[in-house]
C-alpha positions in Angstrom: 132.4 80.9 5.8 130.9 77.5 5.6 127.6 77.0 4.2 124.4 76.5 6.1 122.6 73.0 5.7 118.9 73.5 4.6 118.4 69.5 6.1 116.3 69.5 9.1 115.7 66.2 11.3 112.6 66.1 13.3 111.3 63.1 15.5 107.8 62.1 16.0 106.3 63.9 12.9 103.0 61.6 12.1 100.8 64.3 14.0 100.8 67.3 16.4 103.9 69.6 16.9 106.0 67.6 14.6 103.7 67.6 11.6 103.0 71.3 11.8 106.9 71.9 12.2 107.6 69.6 9.4 105.1 71.3 7.1 106.4 74.8 8.0 110.0 73.9 7.4 109.1 72.3 4.1 107.3 75.2 2.9 110.2 77.3 3.7 112.4 75.3 1.3 114.1 72.8 3.9 114.5 69.0 3.2 112.8 67.6 6.5 113.8 64.0 7.6 110.9 62.7 10.0 110.6 59.9 12.2 107.8 57.8 12.2 107.1 54.5 13.5 104.9 52.9 10.8 105.3 52.4 7.2 101.6 53.7 6.7 102.5 57.0 8.2 105.7 57.2 6.2 103.8 56.6 2.8 101.2 59.0 4.0 103.4 61.9 4.6 105.6 61.4 1.6 102.2 61.7 -0.3 101.1 64.8 1.7 104.6 66.7 1.9 106.2 65.7 -1.4 109.7 65.4 -2.5 111.1 67.4 0.2 110.0 65.0 2.8 112.1 61.9 3.6 110.6 59.6 6.2 112.8 57.8 8.6 111.3 54.8 10.2 112.4 54.2 13.6 111.1 54.5 17.2 113.1 56.8 19.5 113.3 54.0 22.4 114.9 51.5 20.0 118.7 52.4 20.1 119.6 50.1 17.0 117.0 51.5 14.8 118.1 54.9 15.7 121.8 54.0 15.3 120.8 52.4 11.6 118.8 55.7 10.6 121.7 57.9 11.6 124.2 55.5 9.4 121.8 55.9 6.6 121.8 59.6 6.9 125.7 59.9 7.3 126.1 58.2 4.2 123.6 60.4 2.4 124.7 63.7 3.7 128.3 63.1 4.0 128.9 66.6 2.0 126.1 68.6 3.7 125.3 67.4 7.2 122.4 68.4 9.2 121.0 72.4 10.1 118.8 71.1 12.8 117.5 68.7 15.0 114.0 69.2 16.5 113.6 66.6 19.6 109.8 66.3 19.6 108.7 62.8 19.9 106.8 62.7 23.2 104.2 60.9 25.2 101.5 61.9 27.9 99.4 59.8 29.8 97.6 60.8 32.9 97.1 59.2 36.2 97.6 59.7 40.0 101.3 59.0 40.9 100.1 56.7 43.7 98.3 54.3 41.3 99.8 54.8 37.9 101.7 51.8 36.8 105.5 51.7 37.0 105.5 50.7 33.2 103.7 53.7 32.4 105.8 55.9 34.3 109.2 54.3 32.9 107.5 54.7 29.5 107.5 58.4 29.8 111.2 58.6 30.6 112.1 56.0 27.9 110.4 58.0 25.4 110.4 61.8 26.5 114.1 61.6 28.1 116.1 58.7 27.0 114.7 58.8 23.5 115.7 62.3 23.0 119.4 61.4 24.1 119.6 58.3 22.0 118.6 60.6 19.0 120.9 63.5 19.9 123.9 61.0 20.5 123.3 59.4 17.2 123.0 62.4 15.0 125.3 65.0 16.7 128.0 64.2 14.4 125.9 65.4 11.6 125.3 68.5 13.5 128.9 69.3 13.6 130.4 67.6 16.6 132.9 66.1 14.4 136.2 67.3 12.7 136.0 68.8 9.4 132.3 69.3 9.6 131.5 70.6 6.1 129.0 73.3 6.9 128.1 75.7 9.8 127.1 73.9 13.3 123.4 73.0 13.7 121.1 73.7 16.4 119.0 71.3 18.5 115.6 72.3 19.4 114.2 70.4 22.4 110.5 70.4 22.5 109.5 70.7 26.4 106.3 71.9 27.9 104.9 74.5 30.4 105.2 71.5 32.5 108.9 71.5 32.2 108.7 74.5 34.9 105.2 73.7 36.7 104.1 70.6 38.0 100.4 69.8 37.7 98.5 67.0 39.2 97.9 63.9 37.4 100.6 64.4 34.8 103.6 63.4 37.3 105.2 61.0 34.9 104.9 63.4 32.1 106.1 66.7 34.1 109.0 64.5 35.5 110.1 63.7 32.1 109.8 67.3 31.0 111.7 68.6 34.0 114.6 66.0 33.0 114.5 67.4 29.6 114.9 70.9 30.4 117.9 70.1 32.9 119.8 67.8 30.3 119.2 70.7 27.7 120.8 73.1 29.9 124.0 70.6 30.2 123.8 69.9 26.5 124.0 73.5 25.5 127.1 74.0 27.9 128.8 70.9 26.7 128.0 71.4 22.8 129.4 75.1 22.9 132.6 73.4 22.3 131.6 72.7 18.8 129.3 75.8 18.4 126.1 73.9 18.6 123.2 75.8 20.1 120.8 74.0 22.1 117.3 75.8 22.6 114.4 74.7 24.8 110.9 75.4 23.6 108.1 75.0 26.3 104.7 75.1 24.6 101.6 75.5 26.6 98.1 74.5 25.4 98.1 73.1 21.9 95.6 71.5 19.6 97.4 68.2 19.5 96.3 64.6 19.9 98.9 63.7 22.4 96.6 64.6 25.3 93.6 63.0 24.0 95.7 59.8 23.7 96.5 59.7 27.1 93.9 61.1 29.4 91.5 58.1 30.2 90.7 58.0 33.7 88.2 55.2 34.2 90.9 53.1 35.9 91.1 55.5 39.0 87.4 55.6 39.1 87.3 53.7 42.6 90.0 56.1 44.2 89.9 59.2 46.0 91.2 60.8 43.2 88.4 60.6 40.6 86.6 63.6 41.4 89.5 65.9 40.8 90.5 63.7 37.8 87.2 64.5 36.4 87.9 68.3 37.0 91.5 67.7 35.3 90.2 66.3 32.2 87.7 69.3 31.4 90.5 71.6 32.1 92.7 69.4 29.4 89.4 69.4 27.1 89.4 73.0 27.5 92.8 74.1 27.1 92.8 72.2 23.9 90.1 74.0 22.6 91.5 77.1 22.9 95.2 76.0 22.3 97.5 77.0 19.3 97.1 75.2 16.0 100.2 73.0 15.3 100.8 75.0 12.1 101.3 78.0 14.2 103.5 76.2 16.7 105.2 75.0 13.4 105.7 78.7 12.3 107.4 79.7 15.8 109.6 76.7 15.9 110.9 77.9 12.3 111.2 81.5 13.1 113.4 80.2 16.3 115.7 78.0 14.4 116.4 80.9 12.0 117.0 83.7 14.6 120.7 84.4 14.3 121.1 84.6 18.2 118.4 82.5 20.0 117.5 82.5 23.7 117.8 79.6 25.9 114.1 79.0 26.4 111.1 80.3 24.7 107.5 79.8 26.3 105.0 79.8 23.7 101.6 80.0 25.4 98.1 81.2 24.8 97.6 82.1 28.4 100.2 84.2 29.8 98.8 83.7 33.6 99.0 79.9 33.5 101.5 79.5 31.1 104.1 82.3 32.0 103.3 84.2 35.4 102.0 80.9 37.4 105.3 79.0 37.3 107.3 82.0 38.7 104.9 82.3 42.0 106.3 80.3 45.2 105.4 77.0 45.2 103.5 76.8 48.3 101.0 79.6 46.8 100.6 77.3 43.7 99.7 74.5 46.0 96.8 76.4 47.4 95.4 77.7 44.2 95.8 74.1 42.6 94.2 72.5 46.0 91.1 75.2 45.8 90.3 74.8 42.1 90.9 71.2 41.9 89.5 69.8 45.1 92.8 68.3 45.9 93.1 69.4 49.5 92.7 67.7 52.9 88.9 67.9 54.3 87.5 66.3 57.5 87.2 62.8 57.5 
């Protein structure tokens, strides 16, 4: 039987879930190749993680940079390949779809969806989508969200991108069965990660009818982050899922089973009514 590669590629490791996953894989003896966008982050993480961490300087939306990184790894790992790819890099910027700039909406799909595909296509040969692969086929873990199954207000661009990630993951899983490469969806709920704090400014919408409900929404984001899982806990779960001999199709890692697991399974009209009641997003007499 062919050996299993101990090399893992993780995108977006500078902070958040990517950082937590990199830390946990390294602690368990893996070599992590992690994408960062600045040399400062590359230097910082190399110091923090040590010799088992190798930074790759690229933005997932830069197809040329991704291809160049794949070429570098192909030469370096010619006899070993990759055991896993964790597609984690992502953005989340809040705003009502009626007013959110199209450039911002487009950015979500460029990073969260097309960037994921750029990276996946570039590194698939190292995961086993080629002839005479020297190790066992690798695995792809796509980081989605609880919002990949439920649509919350004021995060429409993010929600749409994560729904797309889940659909693409199902297609990839069925296609890559040809090579024995497994594709797993991971849908975290609330996490103590700066992705939310980076993108929830609402002052731009102060003069719209949405502003009162957006204030409610921002409080929910803050409360969720406060009680969310730590990135190290998420990292531990990601490693366990990766190492599972026969992984499932999708894992929901949620601290609140009601909102993160049961709510997505309710009828859409009931969810509309619930959200309208608690957020103020419902028609009133005008």
